PyMOL commands that place a pseudoatom at each C-alpha (Angstrom):
pseudoatom trace, name=CA, resn=MET, resi=1, chain=A, elem=C, hetatm=0, pos=[0.165, -0.129, 0.190]
pseudoatom trace, name=CA, resn=ARG, resi=2, chain=A, elem=C, hetatm=0, pos=[1.635, 3.508, -0.985]
pseudoatom trace, name=CA, resn=PRO, resi=3, chain=A, elem=C, hetatm=0, pos=[1.733, 6.235, 1.871]
pseudoatom trace, name=CA, resn=ARG, resi=4, chain=A, elem=C, hetatm=0, pos=[-0.848, 8.698, 1.445]
pseudoatom trace, name=CA, resn=SER, resi=5, chain=A, elem=C, hetatm=0, pos=[0.579, 12.183, 0.283]
pseudoatom trace, name=CA, resn=THR, resi=6, chain=A, elem=C, hetatm=0, pos=[-0.358, 15.039, 2.536]
pseudoatom trace, name=CA, resn=GLY, resi=7, chain=A, elem=C, hetatm=0, pos=[-0.094, 17.335, -0.154]
pseudoatom trace, name=CA, resn=PRO, resi=8, chain=A, elem=C, hetatm=0, pos=[1.771, 20.652, -1.222]
pseudoatom trace, name=CA, resn=SER, resi=9, chain=A, elem=C, hetatm=0, pos=[4.360, 22.240, 1.143]
pseudoatom trace, name=CA, resn=PRO, resi=10, chain=A, elem=C, hetatm=0, pos=[3.692, 25.565, 2.001]
pseudoatom trace, name=CA, resn=ARG, resi=11, chain=A, elem=C, hetatm=0, pos=[6.871, 26.709, 0.538]
pseudoatom trace, name=CA, resn=GLN, resi=12, chain=A, elem=C, hetatm=0, pos=[5.286, 25.169, -3.047]
pseudoatom trace, name=CA, resn=GLN, resi=13, chain=A, elem=C, hetatm=0, pos=[2.012, 26.826, -1.867]
pseudoatom trace, name=CA, resn=TRP, resi=14, chain=A, elem=C, hetatm=0, pos=[3.953, 30.159, -1.409]
pseudoatom trace, name=CA, resn=GLY, resi=15, chain=A, elem=C, hetatm=0, pos=[5.422, 29.106, -4.638]
pseudoatom trace, name=CA, resn=VAL, resi=16, chain=A, elem=C, hetatm=0, pos=[2.218, 28.596, -6.328]
pseudoatom trace, name=CA, resn=TRP, resi=17, chain=A, elem=C, hetatm=0, pos=[0.957, 31.995, -5.470]
pseudoatom trace, name=CA, resn=GLY, resi=18, chain=A, elem=C, hetatm=0, pos=[4.626, 34.292, -6.684]
pseudoatom trace, name=CA, resn=ARG, resi=19, chain=A, elem=C, hetatm=0, pos=[3.965, 32.895, -9.664]
pseudoatom trace, name=CA, resn=VAL, resi=20, chain=A, elem=C, hetatm=0, pos=[0.456, 33.644, -9.569]
pseudoatom trace, name=CA, resn=ALA, resi=21, chain=A, elem=C, hetatm=0, pos=[1.334, 37.370, -8.503]
pseudoatom trace, name=CA, resn=GLY, resi=22, chain=A, elem=C, hetatm=0, pos=[3.926, 37.729, -10.681]
pseudoatom trace, name=CA, resn=GLY, resi=23, chain=A, elem=C, hetatm=0, pos=[1.619, 36.608, -13.422]
pseudoatom trace, name=CA, resn=VAL, resi=24, chain=A, elem=C, hetatm=0, pos=[-1.294, 39.719, -12.231]
pseudoatom trace, name=CA, resn=ALA, resi=25, chain=A, elem=C, hetatm=0, pos=[1.773, 42.359, -11.670]
pseudoatom trace, name=CA, resn=LEU, resi=26, chain=A, elem=C, hetatm=0, pos=[2.979, 41.926, -15.442]
pseudoatom trace, name=CA, resn=GLY, resi=27, chain=A, elem=C, hetatm=0, pos=[-0.616, 42.136, -16.473]
pseudoatom trace, name=CA, resn=ILE, resi=28, chain=A, elem=C, hetatm=0, pos=[-1.346, 45.085, -15.142]
pseudoatom trace, name=CA, resn=ALA, resi=29, chain=A, elem=C, hetatm=0, pos=[1.616, 46.637, -16.144]
pseudoatom trace, name=CA, resn=LEU, resi=30, chain=A, elem=C, hetatm=0, pos=[1.351, 45.858, -20.010]
pseudoatom trace, name=CA, resn=THR, resi=31, chain=A, elem=C, hetatm=0, pos=[-2.007, 48.234, -20.011]
pseudoatom trace, name=CA, resn=GLN, resi=32, chain=A, elem=C, hetatm=0, pos=[0.657, 50.810, -19.080]
pseudoatom trace, name=CA, resn=TRP, resi=33, chain=A, elem=C, hetatm=0, pos=[3.281, 50.288, -21.510]
pseudoatom trace, name=CA, resn=PRO, resi=34, chain=A, elem=C, hetatm=0, pos=[4.996, 53.234, -21.915]
pseudoatom trace, name=CA, resn=TYR, resi=35, chain=A, elem=C, hetatm=0, pos=[6.145, 53.436, -25.492]
pseudoatom trace, name=CA, resn=ARG, resi=36, chain=A, elem=C, hetatm=0, pos=[3.851, 53.570, -28.746]
pseudoatom trace, name=CA, resn=ALA, resi=37, chain=A, elem=C, hetatm=0, pos=[3.607, 50.181, -30.078]
pseudoatom trace, name=CA, resn=GLU, resi=38, chain=A, elem=C, hetatm=0, pos=[2.596, 50.868, -33.100]
pseudoatom trace, name=CA, resn=CYS, resi=39, chain=A, elem=C, hetatm=0, pos=[5.601, 49.808, -35.434]
pseudoatom trace, name=CA, resn=GLY, resi=40, chain=A, elem=C, hetatm=0, pos=[9.408, 48.619, -35.387]
pseudoatom trace, name=CA, resn=TRP, resi=41, chain=A, elem=C, hetatm=0, pos=[11.168, 47.811, -32.474]
pseudoatom trace, name=CA, resn=SER, resi=42, chain=A, elem=C, hetatm=0, pos=[8.682, 49.080, -29.879]
pseudoatom trace, name=CA, resn=LEU, resi=43, chain=A, elem=C, hetatm=0, pos=[6.123, 46.621, -31.123]
pseudoatom trace, name=CA, resn=TYR, resi=44, chain=A, elem=C, hetatm=0, pos=[8.325, 44.066, -30.896]
pseudoatom trace, name=CA, resn=ALA, resi=45, chain=A, elem=C, hetatm=0, pos=[9.682, 44.625, -27.650]
pseudoatom trace, name=CA, resn=TYR, resi=46, chain=A, elem=C, hetatm=0, pos=[5.358, 44.728, -26.661]
pseudoatom trace, name=CA, resn=VAL, resi=47, chain=A, elem=C, hetatm=0, pos=[4.899, 41.786, -28.462]
pseudoatom trace, name=CA, resn=ALA, resi=48, chain=A, elem=C, hetatm=0, pos=[7.789, 39.819, -26.442]
pseudoatom trace, name=CA, resn=ALA, resi=49, chain=A, elem=C, hetatm=0, pos=[6.372, 41.245, -23.095]
pseudoatom trace, name=CA, resn=VAL, resi=50, chain=A, elem=C, hetatm=0, pos=[2.931, 39.887, -23.884]
pseudoatom trace, name=CA, resn=ALA, resi=51, chain=A, elem=C, hetatm=0, pos=[4.790, 36.821, -24.862]
pseudoatom trace, name=CA, resn=VAL, resi=52, chain=A, elem=C, hetatm=0, pos=[6.268, 36.466, -21.356]
pseudoatom trace, name=CA, resn=LEU, resi=53, chain=A, elem=C, hetatm=0, pos=[3.016, 37.167, -19.669]
pseudoatom trace, name=CA, resn=LEU, resi=54, chain=A, elem=C, hetatm=0, pos=[1.974, 34.011, -21.330]
pseudoatom trace, name=CA, resn=VAL, resi=55, chain=A, elem=C, hetatm=0, pos=[4.452, 31.882, -20.463]
pseudoatom trace, name=CA, resn=VAL, resi=56, chain=A, elem=C, hetatm=0, pos=[4.213, 33.142, -16.897]
pseudoatom trace, name=CA, resn=ALA, resi=57, chain=A, elem=C, hetatm=0, pos=[0.710, 32.631, -16.805]
pseudoatom trace, name=CA, resn=GLY, resi=58, chain=A, elem=C, hetatm=0, pos=[1.162, 29.203, -18.498]
pseudoatom trace, name=CA, resn=TRP, resi=59, chain=A, elem=C, hetatm=0, pos=[3.471, 28.209, -15.521]
pseudoatom trace, name=CA, resn=ALA, resi=60, chain=A, elem=C, hetatm=0, pos=[1.484, 29.663, -12.713]
pseudoatom trace, name=CA, resn=ALA, resi=61, chain=A, elem=C, hetatm=0, pos=[-1.418, 27.716, -14.076]
pseudoatom trace, name=CA, resn=LEU, resi=62, chain=A, elem=C, hetatm=0, pos=[0.744, 24.528, -14.364]
pseudoatom trace, name=CA, resn=ALA, resi=63, chain=A, elem=C, hetatm=0, pos=[1.915, 24.639, -10.631]
pseudoatom trace, name=CA, resn=ALA, resi=64, chain=A, elem=C, hetatm=0, pos=[-1.666, 25.540, -9.580]
pseudoatom trace, name=CA, resn=TRP, resi=65, chain=A, elem=C, hetatm=0, pos=[-2.784, 22.351, -11.444]
pseudoatom trace, name=CA, resn=ARG, resi=66, chain=A, elem=C, hetatm=0, pos=[-0.218, 20.374, -9.822]
pseudoatom trace, name=CA, resn=ALA, resi=67, chain=A, elem=C, hetatm=0, pos=[-0.489, 21.715, -6.287]
pseudoatom trace, name=CA, resn=HIS, resi=68, chain=A, elem=C, hetatm=0, pos=[-4.024, 21.245, -6.554]
pseudoatom trace, name=CA, resn=ASN, resi=69, chain=A, elem=C, hetatm=0, pos=[-4.614, 25.077, -5.358]
pseudoatom trace, name=CA, resn=GLY, resi=70, chain=A, elem=C, hetatm=0, pos=[-7.874, 25.915, -6.807]
pseudoatom trace, name=CA, resn=PRO, resi=71, chain=A, elem=C, hetatm=0, pos=[-7.940, 29.840, -6.716]
pseudoatom trace, name=CA, resn=ALA, resi=72, chain=A, elem=C, hetatm=0, pos=[-4.744, 30.046, -8.298]
pseudoatom trace, name=CA, resn=HIS, resi=73, chain=A, elem=C, hetatm=0, pos=[-5.266, 28.175, -10.937]
pseudoatom trace, name=CA, resn=ALA, resi=74, chain=A, elem=C, hetatm=0, pos=[-8.490, 30.264, -11.760]
pseudoatom trace, name=CA, resn=ILE, resi=75, chain=A, elem=C, hetatm=0, pos=[-6.687, 33.537, -11.423]
pseudoatom trace, name=CA, resn=ALA, resi=76, chain=A, elem=C, hetatm=0, pos=[-3.618, 31.758, -13.750]
pseudoatom trace, name=CA, resn=LEU, resi=77, chain=A, elem=C, hetatm=0, pos=[-5.843, 31.073, -16.263]
pseudoatom trace, name=CA, resn=ILE, resi=78, chain=A, elem=C, hetatm=0, pos=[-7.502, 34.767, -15.970]
pseudoatom trace, name=CA, resn=VAL, resi=79, chain=A, elem=C, hetatm=0, pos=[-4.297, 36.110, -17.039]
pseudoatom trace, name=CA, resn=GLY, resi=80, chain=A, elem=C, hetatm=0, pos=[-3.439, 33.415, -19.973]
pseudoatom trace, name=CA, resn=PHE, resi=81, chain=A, elem=C, hetatm=0, pos=[-6.473, 35.119, -21.178]
pseudoatom trace, name=CA, resn=TRP, resi=82, chain=A, elem=C, hetatm=0, pos=[-5.968, 38.587, -20.810]
pseudoatom trace, name=CA, resn=GLY, resi=83, chain=A, elem=C, hetatm=0, pos=[-2.507, 37.918, -22.330]
pseudoatom trace, name=CA, resn=ILE, resi=84, chain=A, elem=C, hetatm=0, pos=[-4.086, 36.102, -25.652]
pseudoatom trace, name=CA, resn=VAL, resi=85, chain=A, elem=C, hetatm=0, pos=[-6.507, 39.148, -25.223]
pseudoatom trace, name=CA, resn=LEU, resi=86, chain=A, elem=C, hetatm=0, pos=[-3.249, 41.541, -25.694]
pseudoatom trace, name=CA, resn=SER, resi=87, chain=A, elem=C, hetatm=0, pos=[-1.228, 39.621, -28.206]
pseudoatom trace, name=CA, resn=ALA, resi=88, chain=A, elem=C, hetatm=0, pos=[-4.674, 39.270, -30.193]
pseudoatom trace, name=CA, resn=GLU, resi=89, chain=A, elem=C, hetatm=0, pos=[-5.354, 43.373, -30.407]
pseudoatom trace, name=CA, resn=GLN, resi=90, chain=A, elem=C, hetatm=0, pos=[-1.462, 43.867, -32.074]
pseudoatom trace, name=CA, resn=ILE, resi=91, chain=A, elem=C, hetatm=0, pos=[-1.666, 40.785, -34.262]
pseudoatom trace, name=CA, resn=LEU, resi=92, chain=A, elem=C, hetatm=0, pos=[-4.551, 40.445, -35.788]
pseudoatom trace, name=CA, resn=PRO, resi=93, chain=A, elem=C, hetatm=0, pos=[-4.648, 43.696, -37.376]
pseudoatom trace, name=CA, resn=ARG, resi=94, chain=A, elem=C, hetatm=0, pos=[-1.521, 42.886, -38.690]
pseudoatom trace, name=CA, resn=VAL, resi=95, chain=A, elem=C, hetatm=0, pos=[-2.714, 39.718, -40.210]
pseudoatom trace, name=CA, resn=GLY, resi=96, chain=A, elem=C, hetatm=0, pos=[-6.134, 41.048, -42.131]
pseudoatom trace, name=CA, resn=TYR, resi=97, chain=A, elem=C, hetatm=0, pos=[-8.310, 39.845, -40.108]
pseudoatom trace, name=CA, resn=ALA, resi=98, chain=A, elem=C, hetatm=0, pos=[-9.321, 43.168, -38.229]
pseudoatom trace, name=CA, resn=ALA, resi=99, chain=A, elem=C, hetatm=0, pos=[-10.842, 45.793, -40.089]
pseudoatom trace, name=CA, resn=GLU, resi=100, chain=A, elem=C, hetatm=0, pos=[-8.694, 48.333, -39.403]
pseudoatom trace, name=CA, resn=ALA, resi=101, chain=A, elem=C, hetatm=0, pos=[-5.270, 46.996, -41.363]
pseudoatom trace, name=CA, resn=ARG, resi=102, chain=A, elem=C, hetatm=0, pos=[-1.392, 48.033, -39.697]
pseudoatom trace, name=CA, resn=THR, resi=103, chain=A, elem=C, hetatm=0, pos=[1.774, 46.997, -40.621]
pseudoatom trace, name=CA, resn=TRP, resi=104, chain=A, elem=C, hetatm=0, pos=[4.743, 45.630, -38.605]
pseudoatom trace, name=CA, resn=THR, resi=105, chain=A, elem=C, hetatm=0, pos=[7.652, 47.796, -39.769]
pseudoatom trace, name=CA, resn=CYS, resi=106, chain=A, elem=C, hetatm=0, pos=[7.060, 51.468, -39.810]
pseudoatom trace, name=CA, resn=GLN, resi=107, chain=A, elem=C, hetatm=0, pos=[6.902, 53.200, -43.112]
pseudoatom trace, name=CA, resn=ALA, resi=108, chain=A, elem=C, hetatm=0, pos=[9.781, 55.418, -43.686]
pseudoatom trace, name=CA, resn=ALA, resi=109, chain=A, elem=C, hetatm=0, pos=[9.021, 59.473, -43.242]
pseudoatom trace, name=CA, resn=PRO, resi=110, chain=A, elem=C, hetatm=0, pos=[8.742, 61.349, -46.645]
pseudoatom trace, name=CA, resn=VAL, resi=111, chain=A, elem=C, hetatm=0, pos=[12.221, 63.385, -47.462]
pseudoatom trace, name=CA, resn=PRO, resi=112, chain=A, elem=C, hetatm=0, pos=[10.916, 67.010, -48.172]
pseudoatom trace, name=CA, resn=SER, resi=113, chain=A, elem=C, hetatm=0, pos=[12.103, 68.418, -51.847]
pseudoatom trace, name=CA, resn=ALA, resi=114, chain=A, elem=C, hetatm=0, pos=[15.835, 69.462, -52.178]
pseudoatom trace, name=CA, resn=ARG, resi=115, chain=A, elem=C, hetatm=0, pos=[14.592, 72.854, -53.592]
pseudoatom trace, name=CA, resn=PRO, resi=116, chain=A, elem=C, hetatm=0, pos=[17.490, 75.353, -53.029]
pseudoatom trace, name=CA, resn=MET, resi=117, chain=A, elem=C, hetatm=0, pos=[17.086, 78.448, -51.392]
pseudoatom trace, name=CA, resn=THR, resi=118, chain=A, elem=C, hetatm=0, pos=[16.301, 81.563, -52.336]
pseudoatom trace, name=CA, resn=PRO, resi=119, chain=A, elem=C, hetatm=0, pos=[17.265, 84.947, -50.938]
pseudoatom trace, name=CA, resn=VAL, resi=120, chain=A, elem=C, hetatm=0, pos=[14.154, 86.806, -49.872]
pseudoatom trace, name=CA, resn=VAL, resi=121, chain=A, elem=C, hetatm=0, pos=[15.699, 90.475, -50.801]
pseudoatom trace, name=CA, resn=PRO, resi=122, chain=A, elem=C, hetatm=0, pos=[13.200, 93.326, -49.398]
pseudoatom trace, name=CA, resn=ALA, resi=123, chain=A, elem=C, hetatm=0, pos=[11.541, 95.818, -51.796]
pseudoatom trace, name=CA, resn=LEU, resi=124, chain=A, elem=C, hetatm=0, pos=[12.583, 99.211, -51.378]
pseudoatom trace, name=CA, resn=PRO, resi=125, chain=A, elem=C, hetatm=0, pos=[10.273, 102.215, -53.589]
pseudoatom trace, name=CA, resn=ALA, resi=126, chain=A, elem=C, hetatm=0, pos=[12.410, 103.689, -56.583]
pseudoatom trace, name=CA, resn=ASP, resi=127, chain=A, elem=C, hetatm=0, pos=[12.315, 106.936, -55.142]
pseudoatom trace, name=CA, resn=SER, resi=128, chain=A, elem=C, hetatm=0, pos=[14.505, 106.256, -52.575]
pseudoatom trace, name=CA, resn=LEU, resi=129, chain=A, elem=C, hetatm=0, pos=[16.986, 103.914, -54.572]
pseudoatom trace, name=CA, resn=ALA, resi=130, chain=A, elem=C, hetatm=0, pos=[17.339, 107.302, -56.505]
pseudoatom trace, name=CA, resn=ASP, resi=131, chain=A, elem=C, hetatm=0, pos=[17.876, 109.726, -53.916]
pseudoatom trace, name=CA, resn=THR, resi=132, chain=A, elem=C, hetatm=0, pos=[20.719, 106.913, -52.363]
pseudoatom trace, name=CA, resn=ALA, resi=133, chain=A, elem=C, hetatm=0, pos=[22.401, 107.228, -55.459]
pseudoatom trace, name=CA, resn=ALA, resi=134, chain=A, elem=C, hetatm=0, pos=[22.134, 110.595, -55.826]
pseudoatom trace, name=CA, resn=ALA, resi=135, chain=A, elem=C, hetatm=0, pos=[23.630, 111.704, -51.985]
pseudoatom trace, name=CA, resn=ALA, resi=136, chain=A, elem=C, hetatm=0, pos=[26.899, 109.256, -53.133]
pseudoatom trace, name=CA, resn=ASP, resi=137, chain=A, elem=C, hetatm=0, pos=[27.576, 110.234, -56.348]
pseudoatom trace, name=CA, resn=THR, resi=138, chain=A, elem=C, hetatm=0, pos=[29.607, 113.680, -56.073]
pseudoatom trace, name=CA, resn=THR, resi=139, chain=A, elem=C, hetatm=0, pos=[32.296, 115.353, -58.296]
pseudoatom trace, name=CA, resn=THR, resi=140, chain=A, elem=C, hetatm=0, pos=[34.281, 116.501, -55.809]
pseudoatom trace, name=CA, resn=GLY, resi=141, chain=A, elem=C, hetatm=0, pos=[34.718, 112.969, -53.424]
pseudoatom trace, name=CA, resn=THR, resi=142, chain=A, elem=C, hetatm=0, pos=[32.661, 110.325, -52.124]
pseudoatom trace, name=CA, resn=ALA, resi=143, chain=A, elem=C, hetatm=0, pos=[29.689, 111.294, -49.935]
pseudoatom trace, name=CA, resn=ASP, resi=144, chain=A, elem=C, hetatm=0, pos=[29.485, 109.304, -45.973]
pseudoatom trace, name=CA, resn=SER, resi=145, chain=A, elem=C, hetatm=0, pos=[26.663, 108.561, -44.230]
pseudoatom trace, name=CA, resn=THR, resi=146, chain=A, elem=C, hetatm=0, pos=[26.713, 112.195, -42.391]
pseudoatom trace, name=CA, resn=GLY, resi=147, chain=A, elem=C, hetatm=0, pos=[26.799, 113.740, -46.118]
pseudoatom trace, name=CA, resn=VAL, resi=148, chain=A, elem=C, hetatm=0, pos=[30.482, 115.084, -45.458]
pseudoatom trace, name=CA, resn=THR, resi=149, chain=A, elem=C, hetatm=0, pos=[32.858, 114.572, -48.711]
pseudoatom trace, name=CA, resn=ASP, resi=150, chain=A, elem=C, hetatm=0, pos=[36.209, 113.540, -48.441]
pseudoatom trace, name=CA, resn=THR, resi=151, chain=A, elem=C, hetatm=0, pos=[37.426, 117.137, -50.264]
pseudoatom trace, name=CA, resn=ALA, resi=152, chain=A, elem=C, hetatm=0, pos=[35.471, 119.232, -47.618]
pseudoatom trace, name=CA, resn=ILE, resi=153, chain=A, elem=C, hetatm=0, pos=[38.103, 118.121, -44.859]
pseudoatom trace, name=CA, resn=GLY, resi=154, chain=A, elem=C, hetatm=0, pos=[40.968, 118.626, -47.043]
pseudoatom trace, name=CA, resn=ARG, resi=155, chain=A, elem=C, hetatm=0, pos=[41.757, 115.305, -48.333]
pseudoatom trace, name=CA, resn=PRO, resi=156, chain=A, elem=C, hetatm=0, pos=[42.586, 115.171, -51.977]
for i in range(1, 156): cmd.bond("trace and resi %d" % i, "trace and resi %d" % (i + 1))
show_as sticks, trace
zoom trace
């Protein structure tokens, strides 16, 4: 006759609940993902984190099953279902199943056309240009901004 097992030890029960708590914490944390999981590396990191959640939920469910811990097993299955929901939210639009289509990779931003920049020159009224040219055009010398010519101060 085989000896009757007394069930899992308290250490095993703590291990089961620790796995379940880790799965619950990760499931809650993924709802607060700080990066935009739309495309590229941020999307791949998010999908990898959801895959880790599914592995942790499966590990916790298996440990709870072996330890005959019904409440922990139920919570682990709920966490696993949550992981499936999170993964479906990202995968289904990218495989064409959802109404909204998304891509796995980021689209390159359009490069602006390389037009040469033309300098902007302010337009002056025609009569102000004539006055400036007349003030600088003297027969005895060149005028400066004060209107004094070189010959007036004794320079040849």
